[in-house]
C-alpha positions as CSV (number, residue, x, y, z in Angstrom):
1,M,87.9,117.1,103.6
2,R,89.9,117.3,100.5
3,H,93.1,115.2,100.1
4,P,95.5,117.6,98.3
5,L,98.3,115.3,98.0
6,I,96.2,112.6,96.3
7,L,94.8,115.2,94.0
8,A,98.3,116.6,93.2
9,A,99.4,113.1,92.4
10,V,96.6,112.5,90.1
11,A,97.0,115.8,88.3
12,A,100.6,115.4,87.7
13,L,100.3,112.0,86.2
14,A,97.6,112.9,83.8
15,L,98.9,115.9,82.0
16,A,102.3,115.7,80.6
17,A,102.7,112.3,78.9
18,P,103.7,112.2,75.2
19,A,101.5,110.1,73.0
20,S,103.9,107.2,73.1
21,A,103.7,107.1,76.9
22,Q,99.9,107.2,77.0
23,S,99.5,103.7,75.5
24,A,99.5,100.5,77.5
25,P,103.0,99.6,78.7
26,V,104.4,96.4,77.2
27,T,107.3,95.5,79.6
28,R,108.0,96.0,83.3
29,D,110.4,98.8,82.3
30,D,107.7,100.6,80.3
31,S,105.3,100.3,83.3
32,L,107.8,101.7,85.6
33,A,108.6,104.5,83.0
34,L,104.9,105.4,82.7
35,G,104.5,105.7,86.5
36,R,107.6,107.7,86.8
37,T,106.5,110.1,84.1
38,Y,103.2,110.6,86.0
39,V,105.0,111.4,89.3
40,R,107.4,113.7,87.5
41,W,104.4,115.6,86.1
42,I,103.1,116.2,89.7
43,Y,106.5,117.4,90.8
44,E,106.8,119.8,87.8
45,N,103.1,120.9,88.1
46,Q,102.4,119.9,84.5
47,V,98.6,120.4,85.1
48,D,97.4,120.4,81.5
49,S,99.2,117.1,80.8
50,L,97.8,115.4,84.0
51,W,94.4,116.6,83.4
52,T,94.0,114.9,80.1
53,R,95.2,111.6,81.7
54,L,92.7,111.7,84.6
55,D,89.6,109.6,84.2
56,E,86.3,111.4,84.5
57,R,85.8,110.3,88.1
58,L,89.1,111.7,89.3
59,R,88.5,115.1,87.4
60,G,85.2,115.2,89.3
61,M,86.9,114.8,92.6
62,I,89.5,117.4,91.9
63,G,87.1,119.9,90.3
64,T,89.3,122.2,88.0
65,K,92.8,122.3,86.7
66,E,93.3,125.3,89.0
67,S,92.6,123.1,92.0
68,L,95.0,120.6,90.8
69,S,97.7,123.1,90.3
70,K,97.1,124.5,93.9
71,D,97.3,121.0,95.3
72,N,100.6,120.4,93.5
73,D,102.0,123.6,94.9
74,E,100.9,122.6,98.5
75,L,102.7,119.4,98.1
76,T,105.9,121.0,97.1
77,I,105.6,123.5,100.0
78,S,104.8,120.6,102.5
79,F,107.3,118.0,101.4
80,G,110.0,119.8,99.4
81,V,112.1,117.8,96.9
82,E,112.1,114.1,96.6
83,T,115.5,112.9,97.8
84,A,115.3,109.1,97.4
85,V,113.3,106.3,96.0
86,V,113.2,103.4,98.5
87,E,111.4,101.1,96.2
88,E,109.1,101.0,93.3
89,T,106.9,98.3,91.8
90,A,104.7,97.7,88.8
91,A,101.9,95.1,89.1
92,A,99.0,93.9,87.2
93,S,95.6,94.0,89.0
94,E,92.2,93.5,87.4
95,G,93.5,94.3,84.0
96,N,95.1,97.6,85.1
97,L,98.8,98.6,85.9
98,V,99.3,99.5,89.6
99,Y,102.5,101.6,90.0
100,T,103.8,102.1,93.5
101,R,106.8,104.3,94.5
102,E,108.1,104.6,98.0
103,V,110.0,107.8,98.6
104,K,111.7,110.2,101.0
105,F,111.5,114.0,100.9
106,E,113.9,116.6,102.0
107,S,111.3,118.2,104.5
108,R,110.4,114.8,106.1
109,P,113.4,112.6,106.0
110,E,112.3,110.3,108.7
111,E,109.0,109.3,107.0
112,S,108.5,107.3,103.8
113,M,105.7,108.4,101.6
114,V,104.1,106.2,99.0
115,W,102.6,107.1,95.6
116,R,100.2,104.5,94.1
117,F,98.5,104.8,90.7
118,T,96.0,102.6,89.1
119,I,96.4,103.0,85.3
120,A,94.0,101.6,82.8
121,P,95.4,99.9,79.6
122,D,94.8,103.1,77.7
123,G,97.1,105.1,80.1
124,M,94.3,106.8,81.9
125,I,94.7,107.2,85.6
126,K,91.8,105.6,87.4
127,D,93.1,106.1,91.0
128,A,95.9,107.9,92.6
129,K,97.0,107.9,96.3
130,F,99.8,109.6,98.2
131,R,100.2,108.6,101.8
132,P,102.6,107.8,104.5
133,K,103.8,104.1,104.1
134,G,102.0,103.0,107.1
135,A,98.7,104.3,106.0
136,M,98.8,102.9,102.4
137,P,96.2,100.2,101.8
138,D,97.4,96.7,100.9
139,E,99.4,96.2,97.8
140,P,98.0,94.3,94.7
141,Q,98.9,90.6,94.4
142,K,102.6,90.1,94.8
143,A,102.6,87.3,92.2
144,D,101.7,89.8,89.5
145,S,104.3,92.4,90.6
146,A,107.8,93.1,89.7
147,A,110.0,95.2,91.9
148,A,112.7,97.5,90.6
149,K,115.8,98.9,92.1
150,P,115.4,102.6,93.1
151,A,115.9,105.0,90.3
152,N,115.2,108.7,90.0
């Protein structure tokens, strides 16, 4: 079974970053900004930008840019517009950045959803997840993380 929301998240993250956003973040704010950029690409269906930022394994899972675009469209139809950011964090884990964003959507206001991206030092997306909060795997080490106030 395909996971369209995961694929949509991965796609959006990889395609639209400018060159400056594709290098390793230096500060916590840079890390949050990079994660926000990737989520925005998903919401805006910026498939070409996302595709260039996905690592080879993720591209293989998704298949084609067209599949990624379709998954992004399905996400929008199923969830609607993001209405609130509950919490977002940037953490270091095994040399990678882990960006996590808990959000609410207009079509499902009672349910928090979570984006989680593992981003290599070169800005490539190594892993992407989009799941209900209760179904998200454990977070990376809290000692390495920095929480941010919600911002859209």
